[in-house]
C-alpha positions in Angstrom: 33.4 22.0 -40.8 30.6 24.0 -38.8 30.0 27.3 -39.3 29.8 29.6 -36.1 26.7 31.3 -35.7 25.9 34.9 -35.5 24.8 35.9 -31.9 22.0 38.5 -32.0 20.9 39.7 -28.7 17.3 41.5 -28.2 17.5 43.9 -25.3 15.6 46.9 -23.7 13.2 47.9 -20.7 10.3 45.6 -19.7 7.3 45.4 -21.8 8.5 47.0 -25.0 7.7 43.9 -27.0 11.0 42.1 -27.0 9.4 38.9 -26.7 6.8 39.1 -29.3 9.8 40.3 -31.6 11.5 37.2 -30.8 8.8 34.9 -31.8 8.1 37.0 -34.8 11.7 36.5 -36.1 12.1 33.1 -34.9 8.4 32.0 -36.3 7.9 30.4 -33.1 6.1 31.0 -29.4 8.8 30.1 -27.3 9.1 33.1 -25.5 6.1 33.9 -23.2 4.3 36.7 -24.0 1.9 38.7 -21.6 0.9 42.4 -21.2 2.3 42.1 -17.5 6.0 43.6 -17.5 8.9 41.3 -16.2 7.7 38.1 -17.5 10.7 36.9 -19.1 13.5 36.2 -16.6 15.9 33.7 -18.4 17.5 34.1 -21.8 15.8 32.5 -24.4 17.3 31.2 -27.3 16.2 30.6 -30.9 17.4 30.6 -34.7 15.9 32.8 -37.2 14.7 30.2 -40.2 17.0 29.6 -42.9 19.8 31.8 -41.7 22.7 31.4 -39.5 21.4 34.1 -37.0 21.1 32.8 -33.4 18.3 34.7 -31.6 18.4 35.7 -27.6 15.6 37.0 -25.9 16.3 38.8 -22.6 14.8 39.8 -19.4 13.6 43.4 -19.4 16.4 45.8 -18.0 15.5 46.9 -14.4 17.2 49.6 -11.8 17.1 47.0 -9.1 20.0 45.9 -6.7 18.7 42.7 -5.4 16.4 39.7 -6.2 15.1 38.2 -9.4 15.1 41.5 -11.2 18.4 42.4 -10.6 19.8 38.4 -11.6 17.8 38.7 -14.7 19.0 42.2 -15.6 22.6 41.2 -15.0 22.1 37.8 -17.4 20.6 40.4 -20.2 23.6 42.6 -19.8 26.2 39.7 -20.0 24.4 38.3 -23.3 24.5 41.8 -24.6 28.4 41.7 -23.6 29.0 38.3 -25.9 26.9 39.3 -28.7 27.8 40.0 -32.5 24.8 42.6 -32.9 22.0 44.1 -30.5 18.2 44.9 -31.2 17.8 47.6 -28.7 13.9 47.9 -28.4 12.1 51.1 -27.1 8.3 51.8 -26.8 7.2 54.1 -29.4 3.8 54.9 -27.3 5.4 55.8 -24.4 8.2 57.7 -25.7 11.7 58.4 -24.9 12.2 57.5 -20.9 15.0 58.3 -18.7 15.6 54.6 -18.1 16.3 54.1 -21.9 18.9 56.8 -21.7 20.8 55.1 -19.3 20.3 51.7 -20.6 21.8 52.7 -23.9 24.8 54.3 -22.0 25.5 50.5 -20.5 25.2 48.7 -23.8 27.5 51.1 -25.6 29.9 50.3 -22.7 29.3 46.5 -23.1 29.0 46.3 -27.0 30.7 49.1 -29.0 29.9 47.1 -32.3 26.5 46.9 -33.9 23.4 48.1 -32.2 20.2 48.7 -34.3 17.8 50.9 -32.3 14.1 49.8 -32.9 10.8 52.0 -32.2 8.5 49.0 -31.6 4.4 49.7 -31.4 5.0 51.9 -34.6 2.2 50.5 -36.4 0.2 53.8 -36.1 2.1 57.2 -36.7 -0.8 58.8 -34.8 0.0 57.3 -31.6 3.8 57.8 -31.6 5.4 60.3 -29.1 8.3 62.5 -30.4 10.0 60.1 -32.4 13.0 62.5 -32.9 13.7 62.0 -29.4 15.2 58.5 -29.8 18.1 60.2 -31.8 19.5 61.0 -28.1 19.9 57.5 -27.6 22.9 57.7 -29.8 22.5 54.8 -31.9 21.5 56.6 -35.1 18.5 56.8 -36.9 15.5 54.9 -35.1 14.0 52.0 -37.2 9.9 52.0 -36.8 8.7 48.6 -36.4 5.7 46.8 -35.3 6.6 43.3 -33.6 3.0 42.3 -33.3 2.2 42.9 -36.9 5.9 42.3 -38.6 5.9 45.7 -40.1 9.6 47.1 -40.6 11.3 43.8 -40.4 13.2 44.5 -44.0 15.5 47.1 -42.2 16.1 44.5 -39.4 17.1 42.1 -42.1 19.3 44.4 -43.9 21.2 45.3 -40.7 21.8 41.6 -39.6 23.2 40.9 -43.1 25.7 43.5 -42.9 26.8 42.2 -39.4 27.5 38.8 -40.8 26.1 35.4 -41.3 23.9 34.2 -44.0 20.2 34.6 -44.6 20.2 31.6 -47.3 21.7 28.6 -45.0 21.3 26.8 -42.0 23.4 24.8 -40.0 20.5 23.2 -37.8 21.2 19.7 -36.8 18.5 17.3 -37.2 20.4 14.7 -35.0 20.4 16.7 -31.7 18.5 15.1 -29.1 16.0 17.1 -27.2 15.8 16.9 -23.7 13.0 18.3 -21.6 13.7 18.6 -17.9 10.4 18.5 -16.1 9.2 18.6 -12.5 7.4 20.4 -9.6 8.7 23.9 -8.5 11.8 24.0 -6.7 12.9 20.4 -7.3 16.2 21.7 -9.0 15.5 22.0 -12.7 17.4 25.0 -13.5 20.2 23.8 -10.9 20.8 20.7 -13.4 20.7 22.7 -16.5 23.5 25.0 -15.0 25.6 22.1 -13.7 25.5 20.6 -17.3 26.3 23.8 -19.2 29.1 24.8 -16.7 27.6 28.0 -16.2 24.9 30.0 -14.3 22.6 30.3 -17.5 19.5 29.7 -15.8 18.2 31.7 -12.5 17.9 29.7 -9.4 16.4 30.8 -6.1 15.0 28.9 -3.2 11.3 29.8 -4.2 9.0 28.3 -6.5 8.3 29.9 -10.1 11.2 31.5 -11.0 11.6 29.9 -14.4 8.6 31.0 -16.7 9.4 30.3 -20.3 10.7 27.0 -21.5 14.5 27.7 -22.5 15.9 25.6 -25.2 19.7 25.7 -24.9 21.9 23.6 -27.3 24.9 22.0 -25.9 27.4 19.0 -26.1 27.3 17.2 -22.9 28.8 13.7 -22.5 29.8 13.2 -26.2 26.4 14.0 -27.6 25.1 17.0 -29.3 21.7 17.9 -27.5 18.9 20.5 -26.8 18.3 21.0 -23.3 14.8 22.3 -22.5 14.6 23.8 -18.8 10.9 24.2 -18.2 8.8 25.9 -15.6 7.5 24.0 -12.5 4.2 22.3 -12.5 1.7 22.5 -10.0 -1.6 21.2 -9.3 -4.2 22.9 -11.2 -5.9 23.9 -7.9 -2.9 26.0 -6.7 -2.6 27.6 -9.9 -4.4 31.2 -9.7 -2.0 33.2 -11.9 -2.6 33.5 -15.7 1.3 33.9 -16.4 1.8 30.4 -14.3 -0.9 28.9 -16.3 0.7 29.5 -19.7 4.1 28.9 -18.3 2.3 25.5 -17.4 1.1 25.1 -20.9 4.7 25.3 -22.2 6.1 23.0 -20.0 3.5 20.5 -21.2 4.1 21.3 -24.8 7.9 20.6 -24.4 6.9 16.9 -24.0 5.8 16.7 -27.2 8.7 18.4 -28.7 11.4 16.3 -26.9 12.9 12.9 -27.4 13.6 12.4 -23.8 12.1 13.7 -20.5 14.0 13.9 -17.2 11.5 14.0 -14.2 13.1 15.9 -11.4 11.7 14.6 -8.3 12.8 15.8 -4.4 14.3 12.7 -2.9 13.8 14.4 0.5 10.3 13.8 -0.1 7.9 11.2 -1.3 6.7 10.8 -4.7 3.7 12.9 -5.1 0.7 12.0 -7.2 1.2 14.9 -9.8 4.9 13.7 -10.5 3.2 10.5 -11.6 0.7 12.2 -13.6 3.6 13.9 -15.1 5.3 10.5 -16.0 1.8 9.2 -17.2 1.9 11.9 -19.8 5.3 11.3 -20.7 4.8 7.8 -21.4 1.2 8.6 -23.3 3.2 10.9 -25.7 5.5 7.8 -26.5 8.7 9.7 -25.0 11.8 8.0 -23.3 11.4 8.8 -19.3 14.2 9.0 -16.9 13.0 9.9 -13.2 15.9 12.0 -11.4 15.6 11.9 -7.8 17.5 15.3 -6.8 19.1 16.2 -3.6 19.9 12.9 -2.9 23.0 14.5 -1.0 20.6 15.7 1.6 19.6 12.1 2.4 21.2 10.6 5.4 23.7 8.2 4.1 22.7 5.7 6.4 19.0 5.8 5.1 19.8 6.1 1.2 19.4 2.4 0.5 16.1 2.2 2.3 14.8 5.5 1.0 15.8 4.4 -2.9 13.9 1.2 -2.4 11.1 2.9 -1.1 10.8 5.6 -3.6 11.3 3.1 -6.5 8.6 0.7 -4.6 6.4 3.6 -4.6 6.8 4.8 -8.1 6.4 1.1 -9.7 3.2 0.5 -7.5 1.6 3.4 -9.2 3.1 3.7 -12.6 2.2 0.4 -14.3 2.9 1.7 -18.1 6.6 0.9 -17.8 7.8 -2.6 -16.3 11.1 -1.0 -14.7 11.0 2.7 -14.8 14.8 4.2 -14.9 14.9 5.8 -11.4 18.5 7.4 -10.4 19.6 9.3 -7.7 21.6 12.6 -8.4 22.8 16.0 -6.8 22.0 18.5 -9.3 24.1 21.1 -7.2 27.1 18.9 -6.5 26.9 17.3 -10.0 26.7 13.6 -8.3 25.4 10.9 -10.6 24.6 13.7 -13.6 27.0 12.0 -16.2 25.6 8.4 -15.3 22.0 9.8 -15.7 22.9 11.1 -19.3 24.9 8.0 -19.9 21.7 5.7 -19.0 19.5 7.8 -21.1 21.5 7.8 -24.2 21.9 4.2 -23.8 17.9 3.9 -23.9 17.8 6.4 -26.9 20.2 3.9 -28.8 18.0 0.9 -27.7 14.9 2.9 -28.9 16.6 3.1 -32.3 17.0 -0.7 -32.7 14.6 -2.7 -35.1 13.7 -6.1 -33.9 13.6 -9.0 -36.2 10.0 -9.9 -37.4 10.9 -13.7 -36.8 12.1 -13.0 -33.2 9.0 -11.0 -32.6 6.7 -13.8 -33.7 8.9 -16.7 -31.7 8.1 -14.5 -28.7 4.4 -13.7 -29.4 4.0 -17.6 -29.9 5.3 -18.6 -26.8 3.1 -15.9 -25.3 -0.1 -16.8 -26.5 0.7 -20.4 -25.7 1.3 -19.7 -22.1 -2.0 -17.5 -21.6 -4.4 -18.2 -24.7 -6.4 -14.8 -25.8 -10.0 -14.5 -24.2 -13.0 -15.2 -26.4 -14.5 -12.0 -28.0 -17.6 -10.7 -27.4 -19.6 -12.8 -29.7 -17.8 -15.9 -28.3 -15.8 -16.5 -31.0 -12.1 -17.3 -30.6 -9.6 -14.4 -31.0 -6.6 -15.4 -33.2 -3.3 -13.5 -33.3 -1.8 -14.6 -36.5 1.3 -12.2 -37.4 3.4 -9.5 -35.9 6.1 -7.0 -36.6 7.8 -3.8 -35.5 6.7 -0.8 -37.6 8.1 2.2 -35.9 10.5 3.6 -33.4 10.0 6.4 -30.9 7.8 5.0 -29.7 8.6 1.3 -30.7 5.3 0.4 -32.5 4.2 -3.4 -33.0 1.5 -4.3 -35.4 -0.2 -7.6 -34.9 -2.4 -9.2 -37.4 -5.5 -10.7 -36.3 -7.9 -13.3 -37.6 -11.7 -13.2 -36.6 -12.6 -11.1 -33.8 -10.2 -8.2 -33.0 -11.9 -6.5 -29.7 -8.9 -7.7 -27.9 -9.1 -6.3 -24.1 -6.6 -4.0 -22.8 -5.8 -6.3 -20.2 -4.3 -8.9 -22.8 -2.7 -6.2 -24.4 -0.6 -5.4 -21.4 0.1 -9.2 -21.0 1.6 -9.2 -24.8 3.5 -5.6 -24.1 5.0 -6.7 -20.9 6.3 -10.1 -22.4 7.7 -8.5 -25.3 9.5 -5.8 -23.4 11.1 -8.6 -21.2 12.1 -10.4 -24.1 13.7 -7.8 -26.1 15.2 -5.8 -23.4 12.5 -2.9 -24.0 11.5 -2.8 -20.1 12.4 0.9 -20.0 10.8 2.2 -23.3 7.4 3.0 -23.8 5.9 0.4 -26.6 2.8 0.7 -28.3 0.8 -2.3 -29.7 -1.6 -1.7 -32.8 -4.0 -4.7 -34.1 -4.9 -5.1 -37.5 -7.5 -7.4 -38.8 -6.9 -9.6 -41.7 -8.1 -8.3 -45.0 -8.7 -12.3 -46.2 -12.2 -13.1 -45.2 -11.6 -17.1 -45.6 -8.3 -17.0 -44.1 
């Protein structure tokens, strides 16, 4: 029986160092850190290594009634309400502010159980202002820490051990599929995540650039344990002038490498843009399984849907040659239409990519391909001999081909072999890498 994780929420005003603390405790860079206040908007989730402690970084608490700040604050307070413990972070350099007192009252109302007061940025005692004032918050003795320098963390660990959970074990699963949701701004990535989770976990607005962090959310959907990775929207470099957006984009691209499957969301009401094709190419080059989801399909006129789907598939196929038959599916993230089918198909692809083709079958296919189209002559005008092949890896599928004589086989012939193998082995929607190995025997 899997042990329930202890939920620890980091809360406080903007720019007190919550995200820096989150990264330090989780040993990651998952939370976006910037000197500008209000960078974190969604709830970012992670685990403290080798423990049963599940950590949540929240947006800075703000006294606003409308807009993104209000939505972020409400989500942060909701996380506090569900927490087993709260790390309330204040800024030691700034000193106690009236807002700290107001939020302390709200946190006590939301969570009467376990709150640890952390006075951050305490690396230099000379720069601290009126430390004793923090007793007014009503959380007992303040703990001096420096999230940036990992100072004072012993007191945090002592507090968490008293709350519950183990600091010596971990229940992290290795078999969870990591599914990254990518796309340009405002195509419906966070809407899809919320629909899968069945709750409003991610902020959704009809304006681009709402999501900034790559938010990882473990869940079980359609029978499988997965980790959803909601990412910031990717725009053309020429359109990015803000350094926070640049950092967000880098985190989105990093999510490709950390994922098993990438769902590329495209607005079905528009044509596929070159940048979306560029993202698809990057996914393929990283050896990840790609699915293209045509979102907002419910907004396409029903009489035009068949022609629209054919046109979008044709546009994608003509511009993206790496995969023979890209998986392209229409969905409505808002209504949930096609979402389960989308995940059914990507799960099927993952299972296929786990398979290992018999060496004898690969060589029979290869022999027929070579008979139908002989390899070209080498640069030295010598015949290229392809002798033996086998599958040597999964995720992505890797095929090793032993060659005799010259081995400088052109990319055009490699594409021919890759496509032929993919068709015969039903790998047409998967990335395949072909590697050549020159024969070690000089007399062979």
